[in-house]
DSSP file (Angstrom, degrees, kcal/mol; ACC not computed):
  #  RESIDUE AA STRUCTURE BP1 BP2  ACC     N-H-->O    O-->H-N    N-H-->O    O-->H-N    TCO  KAPPA ALPHA  PHI   PSI    X-CA   Y-CA   Z-CA
    1    1 A M              0   0    0      0, 0.0    13,-2.0     0, 0.0     2,-0.4   0.000 360.0 360.0 360.0  94.2   32.4   -8.8  -85.0
    2    2 A A  E     -A   13   0A   0     11,-0.2     2,-0.3    55,-0.0    11,-0.2  -0.955 360.0-175.8-126.0 147.2   34.1  -10.4  -87.9
    3    3 A A  E     -A   12   0A   0      9,-3.0     9,-2.3    -2,-0.4     2,-0.5  -0.989  26.7-122.9-141.7 143.6   37.1   -9.2  -90.0
    4    4 A E  E     -A   11   0A   0     -2,-0.3     2,-0.7     7,-0.2     7,-0.2  -0.774  27.4-147.4 -85.2 130.4   38.9  -10.4  -93.1
    5    5 A S    >>  -     0   0    0      5,-1.0     3,-1.6    -2,-0.5     4,-0.8  -0.893  17.1-120.4-107.5 111.7   42.6  -11.1  -92.4
    6    6 A K  T 34 S+     0   0    0     -2,-0.7    86,-0.2     1,-0.3     4,-0.0  -0.159  91.9   9.3 -49.8 131.8   45.0  -10.4  -95.3
    7    7 A G  T 34 S+     0   0    0      1,-0.1    -1,-0.3    84,-0.1    84,-0.1   0.210 107.1  84.7  85.1 -16.0   47.0  -13.3  -96.4
    8    8 A L  T <4 S-     0   0    0     -3,-1.6    -2,-0.2    82,-0.5    -1,-0.1   0.736  81.2-145.4 -87.6 -19.3   45.2  -16.1  -94.3
    9    9 A G     <  +     0   0    0     -4,-0.8     2,-0.3     1,-0.2    -3,-0.1   0.491  66.5  90.8  76.8  -2.6   42.6  -16.4  -97.0
   10   10 A N  S    S-     0   0    0     -5,-0.3    -5,-1.0    -4,-0.0     2,-0.4  -0.856  86.6 -95.5-125.4 158.7   40.0  -17.1  -94.4
   11   11 A E  E     -A    4   0A   0     -2,-0.3     2,-0.5    -7,-0.2    49,-0.4  -0.644  35.2-149.4 -78.6 131.3   37.5  -15.0  -92.4
   12   12 A V  E     -A    3   0A   0     -9,-2.3    -9,-3.0    -2,-0.4     2,-0.4  -0.874   7.3-147.8 -94.0 126.0   38.9  -14.2  -89.0
   13   13 A T  E     -AB   2  58A   0     45,-2.8    45,-2.6    -2,-0.5     2,-0.5  -0.805   5.3-158.2 -90.6 136.2   36.2  -13.9  -86.3
   14   14 A I  E     + B   0  57A   0    -13,-2.0     2,-0.3    -2,-0.4    43,-0.2  -0.979  28.2 156.5-107.7 125.4   37.0  -11.4  -83.5
   15   15 A R  E     - B   0  56A   0     41,-2.2    41,-3.3    -2,-0.5     3,-0.1  -0.928  45.2 -77.7-146.3 166.2   35.0  -12.2  -80.4
   16   16 A R  E     - B   0  55A   0     -2,-0.3    39,-0.3    39,-0.2     2,-0.2  -0.272  52.8-104.2 -67.7 153.3   35.1  -11.6  -76.7
   17   17 A F        -     0   0    0     37,-2.9    -1,-0.1    50,-0.1    37,-0.1  -0.538  34.0-159.4 -74.8 141.1   37.4  -13.8  -74.6
   18   18 A R    >   -     0   0    0     -2,-0.2     3,-3.0    -3,-0.1     4,-0.3  -0.919  29.6-111.7-122.2 150.0   35.7  -16.6  -72.7
   19   19 A P  G >  S+     0   0    0      0, 0.0     3,-1.4     0, 0.0     4,-0.3   0.806 115.1  60.9 -54.9 -28.8   37.3  -18.3  -69.6
   20   20 A E  G >  S+     0   0    0      1,-0.3     3,-0.5     2,-0.1     4,-0.4   0.733  92.9  66.5 -70.1 -14.5   37.7  -21.6  -71.5
   21   21 A D  G <> S+     0   0    0     -3,-3.0     4,-2.6     1,-0.2     5,-0.3   0.608  74.5  93.0 -77.4  -3.5   39.9  -19.8  -73.9
   22   22 A A  H <> S+     0   0    0     -3,-1.4     4,-2.3    -4,-0.3    -1,-0.2   0.865  81.4  52.1 -59.9 -42.8   42.6  -19.3  -71.1
   23   23 A A  H <> S+     0   0    0     -3,-0.5     4,-1.9    -4,-0.3    -1,-0.2   0.926 114.2  44.6 -62.1 -44.0   44.7  -22.5  -71.9
   24   24 A A  H  > S+     0   0    0     -4,-0.4     4,-2.2    -3,-0.2    -2,-0.2   0.943 113.6  49.9 -64.5 -46.8   44.9  -21.4  -75.7
   25   25 A V  H  X S+     0   0    0     -4,-2.6     4,-2.1     1,-0.2    -2,-0.2   0.839 107.2  53.7 -66.5 -32.3   45.7  -17.8  -74.8
   26   26 A T  H  X S+     0   0    0     -4,-2.3     4,-1.5    -5,-0.3    -1,-0.2   0.918 109.6  49.6 -66.1 -39.6   48.5  -18.9  -72.4
   27   27 A R  H  X S+     0   0    0     -4,-1.9     4,-0.7     1,-0.2    -2,-0.2   0.889 109.0  51.6 -68.2 -34.9   50.0  -21.0  -75.3
   28   28 A I  H >< S+     0   0    0     -4,-2.2     3,-0.8     1,-0.2     4,-0.2   0.905 111.3  47.8 -64.8 -39.7   49.8  -17.9  -77.7
   29   29 A M  H >< S+     0   0    0     -4,-2.1     3,-1.2     1,-0.2     6,-0.3   0.815 102.8  61.4 -75.7 -26.0   51.6  -15.8  -75.1
   30   30 A E  H 3< S+     0   0    0     -4,-1.5    -1,-0.2     1,-0.2    -2,-0.2   0.726 104.0  52.8 -68.0 -24.3   54.3  -18.6  -74.5
   31   31 A E  T << S+     0   0    0     -3,-0.8    -1,-0.2    -4,-0.7    -2,-0.2   0.430 103.6  62.3 -85.4  -4.6   55.1  -18.0  -78.2
   32   32 A S    X   +     0   0    0     -3,-1.2     3,-2.1    -4,-0.2    -1,-0.2  -0.691  56.1 169.6-123.3  69.6   55.4  -14.2  -77.6
   33   33 A P  T 3  S+     0   0    0      0, 0.0    -1,-0.1     0, 0.0     4,-0.1   0.717  78.1  62.7 -64.9 -14.4   58.3  -13.6  -75.1
   34   34 A E  T 3  S+     0   0    0     -3,-0.1    83,-0.3     2,-0.1     2,-0.1   0.590  90.0  85.1 -76.2 -14.4   58.1  -10.0  -75.8
   35   35 A A  S <  S-     0   0    0     -3,-2.1    45,-0.1    -6,-0.3    47,-0.1  -0.449  95.4 -83.5 -87.3 161.1   54.5   -9.8  -74.4
   36   36 A A        -     0   0    0     43,-0.3     2,-0.6    -2,-0.1    -1,-0.2  -0.297  45.8-119.4 -63.4 151.5   53.7   -9.3  -70.8
   37   37 A R        +     0   0    0     -3,-0.1     2,-0.3    -4,-0.1    -1,-0.1  -0.824  38.7 167.3 -94.2 120.3   53.6  -12.5  -68.7
   38   38 A W        -     0   0    0     -2,-0.6     2,-0.2   -12,-0.1    -9,-0.0  -0.949  32.9-116.6-125.6 159.8   50.4  -13.4  -67.2
   39   39 A S     >  -     0   0    0     -2,-0.3     4,-1.9     1,-0.1     3,-0.3  -0.536  27.9-113.7 -89.1 154.6   49.3  -16.7  -65.5
   40   40 A K  H  > S+     0   0    0      1,-0.2     4,-2.7     2,-0.2     5,-0.2   0.831 118.9  58.0 -51.7 -31.2   46.4  -18.9  -67.0
   41   41 A E  H  > S+     0   0    0      2,-0.2     4,-1.9     1,-0.2    -1,-0.2   0.891 103.1  52.3 -72.4 -34.4   44.5  -18.1  -63.8
   42   42 A S  H  > S+     0   0    0     -3,-0.3     4,-1.1     2,-0.2    -1,-0.2   0.880 108.6  49.8 -68.0 -31.6   44.8  -14.3  -64.5
   43   43 A Y  H  X S+     0   0    0     -4,-1.9     4,-0.6     2,-0.2     3,-0.5   0.932 111.0  49.5 -62.0 -47.2   43.4  -14.8  -67.9
   44   44 A E  H  < S+     0   0    0     -4,-2.7     3,-0.4     1,-0.2    -2,-0.2   0.884 116.4  42.3 -62.3 -31.7   40.5  -16.8  -66.5
   45   45 A A  H >< S+     0   0    0     -4,-1.9     3,-1.6     1,-0.2     4,-0.2   0.656  92.4  83.7 -85.2 -16.3   39.8  -14.1  -64.0
   46   46 A S  H >< S+     0   0    0     -4,-1.1     3,-1.6    -3,-0.5    -1,-0.2   0.786  77.8  68.4 -64.9 -27.0   40.3  -11.1  -66.3
   47   47 A G  T 3< S+     0   0    0     -4,-0.6    -1,-0.3    -3,-0.4    -2,-0.1   0.731 100.2  50.2 -65.7 -21.7   36.7  -11.2  -67.6
   48   48 A G  T <  S+     0   0    0     -3,-1.6     2,-0.5    -4,-0.1    -1,-0.2   0.386  84.9 106.4 -88.7   0.0   35.5  -10.2  -64.2
   49   49 A W  S X  S-     0   0    0     -3,-1.6     3,-1.5    -4,-0.2    -3,-0.0  -0.687  81.5-105.7 -81.1 127.1   37.8   -7.3  -63.8
   50   50 A G  T 3  S+     0   0    0     -2,-0.5    -1,-0.1     1,-0.2    21,-0.1  -0.243  98.6   9.0 -58.1 133.0   35.9   -3.9  -64.2
   51   51 A G  T 3  S+     0   0    0      1,-0.2    20,-3.1    19,-0.1     2,-0.3   0.577  92.5 146.3  71.1  11.7   36.5   -2.0  -67.5
   52   52 A M  E <   - C   0  70A   0     -3,-1.5     2,-0.5    18,-0.2    18,-0.3  -0.580  32.7-164.3 -82.6 142.9   38.4   -4.9  -69.1
   53   53 A L  E     + C   0  69A   0     16,-3.0    16,-3.3    -2,-0.3     2,-0.4  -0.997  11.1 175.6-123.7 124.1   38.2   -5.6  -72.7
   54   54 A A  E     + C   0  68A   0     -2,-0.5   -37,-2.9    14,-0.2     2,-0.3  -0.937   4.3 171.5-135.2 113.3   39.4   -8.9  -73.7
   55   55 A L  E     -BC  16  67A   0     12,-2.7    12,-2.4    -2,-0.4     2,-0.4  -0.864  10.6-165.2-124.0 149.9   39.1  -10.1  -77.5
   56   56 A V  E     -BC  15  66A   0    -41,-3.3   -41,-2.2    -2,-0.3     2,-0.4  -0.978  16.2-132.9-131.1 153.0   40.4  -13.1  -79.4
   57   57 A S  E     -BC  14  65A   0      8,-1.0     7,-2.4    -2,-0.4     8,-0.9  -0.835  25.4-172.2 -99.0 144.1   40.7  -13.9  -83.0
   58   58 A E  E     -BC  13  63A   0    -45,-2.6   -45,-2.8    -2,-0.4     2,-0.4  -0.998  12.4-174.0-138.6 138.6   39.5  -17.3  -84.3
   59   59 A T  E >  S- C   0  62A   0      3,-2.0     3,-1.3    -2,-0.4   -47,-0.1  -0.986  80.3 -17.7-130.9 120.3   39.8  -19.1  -87.6
   60   60 A R  T 3  S-     0   0    0     -2,-0.4     3,-0.1   -49,-0.4    -1,-0.1   0.876 130.1 -50.8  52.1  43.4   38.1  -22.4  -88.2
   61   61 A G  T 3  S+     0   0    0      1,-0.2     2,-0.5     0, 0.0    -1,-0.3   0.683 114.5 115.9  77.5  14.0   37.7  -22.9  -84.2
   62   62 A E  E <   -C   59   0A   0     -3,-1.3    -3,-2.0   -38,-0.0    -1,-0.2  -0.978  65.9-128.0-118.8 124.5   41.3  -22.2  -83.5
   63   63 A L  E     +C   58   0A   0     -2,-0.5    -5,-0.2    -5,-0.2     3,-0.1  -0.447  31.1 169.0 -65.2 131.9   42.5  -19.2  -81.5
   64   64 A G  E     +     0   0A   0     -7,-2.4    20,-3.9     1,-0.2     2,-0.3   0.654  56.9   4.1-111.4 -26.2   45.1  -17.2  -83.2
   65   65 A G  E     -CD  57  83A   0     -8,-0.9    -8,-1.0    18,-0.3     2,-0.3  -0.903  52.8-154.3-148.8 173.5   45.5  -14.0  -81.3
   66   66 A V  E     -CD  56  82A   0     16,-2.1    16,-2.4    -2,-0.3     2,-0.4  -0.973   2.3-166.2-156.5 148.1   44.4  -12.2  -78.3
   67   67 A L  E     -CD  55  81A   0    -12,-2.4   -12,-2.7    -2,-0.3     2,-0.5  -0.988   4.8-171.0-136.1 124.3   44.1   -8.5  -77.1
   68   68 A I  E     +CD  54  80A   0     12,-2.8    12,-2.2    -2,-0.4    11,-2.0  -0.966  23.4 149.9-116.3 130.7   43.6   -7.5  -73.4
   69   69 A G  E     -CD  53  78A   0    -16,-3.3   -16,-3.0    -2,-0.5     2,-0.3  -0.868  25.0-150.1-146.2 176.6   42.9   -3.9  -72.9
   70   70 A R  E     -CD  52  77A   0      7,-2.2     7,-2.3   -18,-0.3     2,-0.5  -0.994   6.6-141.0-151.2 162.9   40.9   -1.7  -70.4
   71   71 A Q  E     - D   0  76A   0    -20,-3.1     2,-0.4    -2,-0.3     5,-0.2  -0.980  11.7-178.5-127.5 141.7   39.1    1.5  -70.1
   72   72 A V  E >   - D   0  75A   0      3,-2.5     3,-2.2    -2,-0.5     2,-0.1  -0.959  69.4 -51.3-133.5 108.3   39.1    4.0  -67.2
   73   73 A A  T 3  S-     0   0    0     -2,-0.4   -22,-0.0     1,-0.3     0, 0.0  -0.379 124.7 -16.9  59.9-125.1   36.8    6.9  -67.8
   74   74 A D  T 3  S+     0   0    0     35,-0.1    36,-3.0    -2,-0.1    37,-1.1   0.177 121.3  91.0-100.1  18.9   37.7    8.3  -71.2
   75   75 A E  E <   -De  72 111A   0     -3,-2.2    -3,-2.5    34,-0.2     2,-0.4  -0.926  53.8-164.4-111.7 137.1   41.0    6.6  -71.4
   76   76 A G  E     -De  71 112A   0     35,-3.1    37,-1.9    -2,-0.4     2,-0.3  -0.879   0.8-165.5-118.5 155.5   41.9    3.3  -72.8
   77   77 A E  E     -De  70 113A   0     -7,-2.3    -7,-2.2    -2,-0.4     2,-0.7  -1.000  16.7-144.3-137.3 135.0   45.1    1.0  -72.5
   78   78 A V  E     +D   69   0A   0     35,-2.2    37,-0.5    -2,-0.3    -9,-0.3  -0.921  21.3 178.0 -98.5 118.6   46.2   -1.9  -74.5
   79   79 A L  E     +     0   0A   0    -11,-2.0     2,-0.3    -2,-0.7   -43,-0.3   0.802  64.1   0.4 -89.7 -36.1   47.8   -4.2  -71.9
   80   80 A N  E     +D   68   0A   0    -12,-2.2   -12,-2.8   -45,-0.1     2,-0.4  -0.960  52.6 174.7-159.3 137.6   48.7   -7.2  -74.2
   81   81 A L  E     +D   67   0A   0     -2,-0.3     2,-0.3   -14,-0.2   -14,-0.2  -0.962  17.0 160.0-145.4 122.7   48.3   -8.1  -77.8
   82   82 A A  E     -D   66   0A   0    -16,-2.4   -16,-2.1    -2,-0.4     2,-0.4  -0.999  18.4-162.6-149.2 147.1   49.8  -11.3  -79.2
   83   83 A V  E     -D   65   0A   0     -2,-0.3   -18,-0.3   -18,-0.2     5,-0.1  -0.972  37.9 -92.0-130.9 138.2   49.3  -13.4  -82.2
   84   84 A R    >   -     0   0    0    -20,-3.9     3,-1.9    -2,-0.4     4,-0.4  -0.173  41.0-114.8 -48.1 141.8   50.4  -17.1  -82.9
   85   85 A R  G >  S+     0   0    0      1,-0.3     3,-1.1     2,-0.2    -1,-0.1   0.866 113.5  50.7 -52.4 -42.7   53.8  -17.2  -84.6
   86   86 A G  G 3  S+     0   0    0      1,-0.2    -1,-0.3     3,-0.0    -2,-0.1   0.543 109.8  50.4 -81.4  -1.0   52.4  -18.7  -87.8
   87   87 A N  G X >S+     0   0    0     -3,-1.9     3,-0.7   -23,-0.2     5,-0.6   0.308  83.7 117.9-107.1   9.0   49.7  -16.2  -88.1
   88   88 A R  T < 5 +     0   0    0     -3,-1.1    -3,-0.0    -4,-0.4    -4,-0.0  -0.353  69.5  23.2 -76.6 155.0   51.7  -13.1  -87.7
   89   89 A R  T 3 5S+     0   0    0     -2,-0.1    -1,-0.2     1,-0.1    -3,-0.0   0.798  96.1  99.2  59.3  33.8   52.1  -10.4  -90.4
   90   90 A K  T < 5S-     0   0    0     -3,-0.7   -82,-0.5   -83,-0.0    -2,-0.1   0.251 103.1 -95.8-130.8   7.9   48.8  -11.4  -92.0
   91   91 A G  T  >5S+     0   0    0    -86,-0.2     4,-1.8   -84,-0.1     5,-0.2   0.370  92.0 114.9  99.4  -5.7   46.6   -8.8  -90.6
   92   92 A E  H  ><S+     0   0    0     -5,-0.6     4,-2.2     2,-0.2     5,-0.2   0.904  79.9  47.2 -71.9 -39.1   45.2  -10.8  -87.6
   93   93 A G  H  > S+     0   0    0     -6,-0.3     4,-2.8     1,-0.2    -1,-0.2   0.922 112.5  50.4 -69.0 -37.8   46.7   -8.5  -85.0
   94   94 A G  H  > S+     0   0    0      2,-0.2     4,-2.1     1,-0.2    -2,-0.2   0.811 107.5  53.4 -67.0 -28.1   45.5   -5.4  -86.9
   95   95 A A  H  X S+     0   0    0     -4,-1.8     4,-2.1     2,-0.2    -1,-0.2   0.900 112.4  45.0 -69.2 -43.3   42.0   -6.9  -87.0
   96   96 A L  H  X S+     0   0    0     -4,-2.2     4,-2.5     2,-0.2    -2,-0.2   0.950 115.6  47.7 -68.0 -43.1   42.1   -7.4  -83.1
   97   97 A L  H  X S+     0   0    0     -4,-2.8     4,-2.7     1,-0.2    -1,-0.2   0.920 112.3  47.3 -61.1 -41.6   43.5   -3.8  -82.6
   98   98 A E  H  X S+     0   0    0     -4,-2.1     4,-1.9     1,-0.2    -1,-0.2   0.831 111.8  51.2 -70.5 -32.5   41.0   -2.2  -84.8
   99   99 A A  H  X S+     0   0    0     -4,-2.1     4,-1.7     2,-0.2    -1,-0.2   0.921 113.2  45.6 -63.9 -46.8   38.1   -4.1  -83.1
  100  100 A A  H  X S+     0   0    0     -4,-2.5     4,-2.8     2,-0.2     5,-0.2   0.922 112.5  50.3 -60.1 -44.7   39.4   -3.0  -79.7
  101  101 A L  H  X S+     0   0    0     -4,-2.7     4,-2.6     1,-0.2    -1,-0.2   0.918 111.6  47.7 -66.1 -41.3   39.9    0.6  -80.8
  102  102 A A  H  X S+     0   0    0     -4,-1.9     4,-1.9     2,-0.2    -1,-0.2   0.850 113.7  47.3 -67.6 -34.9   36.3    0.7  -82.3
  103  103 A E  H  X S+     0   0    0     -4,-1.7     4,-1.5     2,-0.2    -2,-0.2   0.876 113.7  50.2 -76.6 -40.3   34.7   -0.8  -79.0
  104  104 A L  H  <>S+     0   0    0     -4,-2.8     5,-2.6     2,-0.2    -2,-0.2   0.890 110.5  47.4 -64.5 -43.1   36.8    1.7  -77.0
  105  105 A K  H ><5S+     0   0    0     -4,-2.6     3,-2.6     3,-0.2    -2,-0.2   0.934 108.4  55.2 -59.2 -49.3   35.7    4.7  -79.0
  106  106 A A  H 3<5S+     0   0    0     -4,-1.9    -1,-0.2     1,-0.3    -2,-0.2   0.805 104.8  55.6 -54.4 -34.8   32.1    3.5  -78.8
  107  107 A G  T 3<5S-     0   0    0     -4,-1.5    -1,-0.3    -5,-0.1    -2,-0.2   0.326 127.8 -97.5 -82.4   6.9   32.5    3.5  -75.0
  108  108 A G  T < 5 +     0   0    0     -3,-2.6     2,-0.2     1,-0.3    -3,-0.2   0.543  69.5 153.3  97.0   7.6   33.6    7.1  -75.0
  109  109 A V      < +     0   0    0     -5,-2.6    -1,-0.3    -6,-0.2   -34,-0.2  -0.551  18.5 179.8 -73.5 136.1   37.4    6.6  -74.9
  110  110 A T        +     0   0    0    -36,-3.0    46,-2.4     1,-0.3    47,-0.7   0.552  68.4  31.7-111.0 -16.9   39.2    9.7  -76.5
  111  111 A H  E     -eF  75 155A   0    -37,-1.1   -35,-3.1    44,-0.2     2,-0.4  -0.998  63.6-159.2-142.5 137.0   42.9    8.4  -76.0
  112  112 A V  E     -eF  76 154A   0     42,-2.5    42,-2.2    -2,-0.3     2,-0.3  -0.945  13.1-167.0-114.4 141.5   44.5    5.0  -76.0
  113  113 A Y  E     +eF  77 153A   0    -37,-1.9   -35,-2.2    -2,-0.4     2,-0.3  -0.922  11.8 162.7-130.8 151.0   47.8    4.2  -74.4
  114  114 A L  E     - F   0 152A   0     38,-1.7    38,-2.2    -2,-0.3     2,-0.3  -0.971  25.8-134.1-154.3 167.3   50.3    1.4  -74.4
  115  115 A E  E     - F   0 151A   0    -37,-0.5     2,-0.3    -2,-0.3    36,-0.2  -0.969  18.6-171.0-124.0 148.9   53.9    0.5  -73.6
  116  116 A V  E     - F   0 150A   0     34,-1.8    34,-3.2    -2,-0.3   -81,-0.1  -0.980  37.6 -98.5-132.8 144.8   56.3   -1.6  -75.8
  117  117 A R  E >   - F   0 149A   0     -2,-0.3     3,-1.0   -83,-0.3    32,-0.2  -0.346  36.0-124.4 -54.1 145.1   59.7   -3.0  -75.0
  118  118 A E  T 3  S+     0   0    0     30,-2.0    -1,-0.2     1,-0.2    31,-0.1   0.794 110.6  51.1 -69.8 -26.6   62.2   -0.5  -76.5
  119  119 A S  T 3  S+     0   0    0     29,-0.3     2,-2.1     1,-0.1     3,-0.3   0.488  83.0  95.6 -84.6  -2.9   63.9   -3.3  -78.5
  120  120 A N    <>  +     0   0    0     -3,-1.0     4,-2.3     1,-0.2     3,-0.2  -0.455  44.2 162.5 -92.1  71.3   60.6   -4.5  -80.0
  121  121 A S  H  >  +     0   0    0     -2,-2.1     4,-2.1     1,-0.2    -1,-0.2   0.783  69.4  58.4 -63.0 -24.8   60.9   -2.5  -83.2
  122  122 A A  H  > S+     0   0    0     -3,-0.3     4,-2.2     2,-0.2    -1,-0.2   0.899 107.8  44.7 -67.4 -39.1   58.3   -4.7  -84.9
  123  123 A A  H  > S+     0   0    0      2,-0.2     4,-2.7    -3,-0.2     5,-0.2   0.896 112.9  50.4 -74.4 -39.0   55.7   -3.9  -82.5
  124  124 A I  H  X S+     0   0    0     -4,-2.3     4,-2.2     2,-0.2    -2,-0.2   0.931 110.9  48.8 -60.5 -45.3   56.5   -0.2  -82.5
  125  125 A A  H  X S+     0   0    0     -4,-2.1     4,-2.4     2,-0.2    -2,-0.2   0.902 110.6  53.5 -64.9 -40.2   56.4   -0.2  -86.3
  126  126 A F  H  X S+     0   0    0     -4,-2.2     4,-1.3     1,-0.2    -2,-0.2   0.916 111.8  43.6 -53.2 -49.3   53.0   -2.0  -86.0
  127  127 A Y  H  <>S+     0   0    0     -4,-2.7     5,-2.4     1,-0.2    -1,-0.2   0.851 111.7  53.0 -64.0 -39.0   51.5    0.5  -83.7
  128  128 A E  H ><5S+     0   0    0     -4,-2.2     3,-1.6    -5,-0.2    -1,-0.2   0.877 105.6  54.6 -64.2 -39.0   52.9    3.4  -85.6
  129  129 A K  H 3<5S+     0   0    0     -4,-2.4    -1,-0.2     1,-0.3    -2,-0.2   0.853 105.0  53.7 -60.6 -35.3   51.2    2.0  -88.8
  130  130 A H  T 3<5S-     0   0    0     -4,-1.3    -1,-0.3    -5,-0.2    -2,-0.2   0.018 130.7 -97.3 -96.9  33.1   47.9    2.0  -86.9
  131  131 A E  T < 5S+     0   0    0     -3,-1.6    24,-0.3     1,-0.2     2,-0.3   0.707  73.8 145.6  68.6  27.0   48.5    5.8  -86.1
  132  132 A F      < -     0   0    0     -5,-2.4     2,-0.4    22,-0.1    22,-0.3  -0.759  34.6-151.3 -89.8 145.8   50.0    5.6  -82.5
  133  133 A A  E     -G  153   0A   0     20,-3.0    20,-2.1    -2,-0.3     2,-0.2  -0.931  20.9-105.6-121.9 140.1   52.6    8.3  -81.8
  134  134 A K  E     +G  152   0A   0     -2,-0.4    18,-0.2    18,-0.2     3,-0.1  -0.432  39.7 169.3 -56.0 121.7   55.6    8.0  -79.4
  135  135 A T  E     -     0   0A   0     16,-2.6     2,-0.3     1,-0.4    17,-0.2   0.517  53.8 -43.9-122.9  -3.4   55.0   10.1  -76.3
  136  136 A G  E     -G  151   0A   0     15,-0.9    15,-2.4     2,-0.0    -1,-0.4  -0.983  48.9-102.0 169.8-169.8   57.8    9.0  -73.9
  137  137 A R  E     -G  150   0A   0     -2,-0.3     2,-0.5    13,-0.3    13,-0.2  -0.992  11.8-151.5-150.5 140.6   59.9    6.4  -72.3
  138  138 A R  E >   -G  149   0A   0     11,-2.5    11,-2.9    -2,-0.3     3,-1.1  -0.955  21.8-134.5-121.7 118.6   60.0    4.7  -69.1
  139  139 A K  E 3  S-     0   0A   0     -2,-0.5     9,-0.1     1,-0.3    -2,-0.0  -0.396  82.7  -1.8 -73.4 145.5   63.4    3.5  -67.9
  140  140 A S  E 3  S+     0   0A   0      1,-0.1    -1,-0.3    -2,-0.1     8,-0.2   0.763  82.8 140.1  44.1  39.5   63.6    0.1  -66.5
  141  141 A Y  E <   +     0   0A   0     -3,-1.1     2,-0.3     6,-0.5     7,-0.2   0.791  58.6  53.0 -77.9 -29.1   60.0   -0.6  -66.9
  142  142 A Y  E   > -G  147   0A   0      5,-2.9     5,-1.7     3,-0.1     2,-0.3  -0.746  69.8-157.4-106.5 150.4   60.3   -4.3  -68.0
  143  143 A H  T   5 +     0   0    0     -2,-0.3     3,-0.2     3,-0.3    -2,-0.0  -0.907  57.1  63.1-128.9 160.7   62.2   -7.0  -66.2
  144  144 A D  T   5S+     0   0    0     -2,-0.3    -1,-0.2     0, 0.0     2,-0.1   0.981 132.2  18.3  39.6  80.4   63.7  -10.3  -67.3
  145  145 A P  T   5S-     0   0    0      0, 0.0    -3,-0.1     0, 0.0     0, 0.0   0.655 111.3-124.2 -84.8 156.9   65.5   -8.8  -69.0
  146  146 A E  T   5 +     0   0    0     -3,-0.2     2,-0.3    -2,-0.1    -3,-0.3  -0.346  46.3 153.7 -53.4 138.4   65.4   -5.1  -67.7
  147  147 A E  E   < - G   0 142A   0     -5,-1.7    -5,-2.9    -9,-0.1    -6,-0.5  -0.954  42.3-106.1-167.4 155.4   64.5   -2.8  -70.3
  148  148 A A  E     -     0   0A   0     -2,-0.3   -30,-2.0    -8,-0.2     2,-0.4  -0.383  31.3-131.7 -77.0 159.8   62.9    0.5  -71.0
  149  149 A A  E     -FG 117 138A   0    -11,-2.9   -11,-2.5   -32,-0.2     2,-0.5  -0.872   5.1-139.0-111.8 152.3   59.5    1.0  -72.4
  150  150 A V  E     -FG 116 137A   0    -34,-3.2   -34,-1.8    -2,-0.4     2,-0.3  -0.937  22.3-140.2-101.3 125.5   58.4    3.3  -75.3
  151  151 A L  E     -FG 115 136A   0    -15,-2.4   -16,-2.6    -2,-0.5   -15,-0.9  -0.690  21.9-172.5 -80.9 135.8   55.1    4.9  -74.5
  152  152 A L  E     -FG 114 134A   0    -38,-2.2   -38,-1.7    -2,-0.3     2,-0.4  -0.949   2.9-171.9-130.1 151.0   52.7    5.2  -77.5
  153  153 A E  E     -FG 113 133A   0    -20,-2.1   -20,-3.0    -2,-0.3     2,-0.4  -0.997   9.0-166.1-141.9 147.4   49.3    7.0  -77.7
  154  154 A K  E     -F  112   0A   0    -42,-2.2   -42,-2.5    -2,-0.4     2,-0.4  -0.995  14.8-143.3-129.9 131.6   46.5    7.2  -80.1
  155  155 A K  E     -F  111   0A   0     -2,-0.4   -44,-0.2   -24,-0.3   -45,-0.1  -0.792   7.2-166.6 -95.0 131.7   43.8    9.9  -80.1
  156  156 A L        +     0   0    0    -46,-2.4     2,-0.2    -2,-0.4   -45,-0.2   0.307  57.4  98.0-101.3   5.8   40.3    8.6  -81.1
  157  157 A T              0   0    0    -47,-0.7    -2,-0.1     1,-0.2   -47,-0.0  -0.651 360.0 360.0 -94.0 156.3   38.8   12.0  -81.6
  158  158 A G              0   0    0     -2,-0.2    -1,-0.2     0, 0.0    -2,-0.0   0.432 360.0 360.0  93.8 360.0   38.3   13.9  -84.7
């Protein structure tokens, strides 16, 4: 699973998350206050959860991004996607998302869902660029600070 990431000038490798990646993933998440907060221990344990999809992007041995998702029957969900601040807007997040969508589709997923903070217009634009459509809103979904979530969906059929 390798992908060329625009702007970085280097090949970005997309690979499965390994428990030893947990510390680097935790640091990436600390740079992403808009992402869901998980503990290092949760990342370490996530590989054993049924239906989980955990991918990281790596350039020259350094982790630059992470995507955590899951599959339940024919539905997929993106739970968390974050890229190091210095690697953003260069295609790395898109490479992670496309790799996850391809894997979910190969596993029989027909719809992928996710939630985004209502104020996170950059993330909403990113997902819309990747053909996700707004399907709803959840009032008071996020805490610290309290905020609504925008629901997004992408159909993988057709």
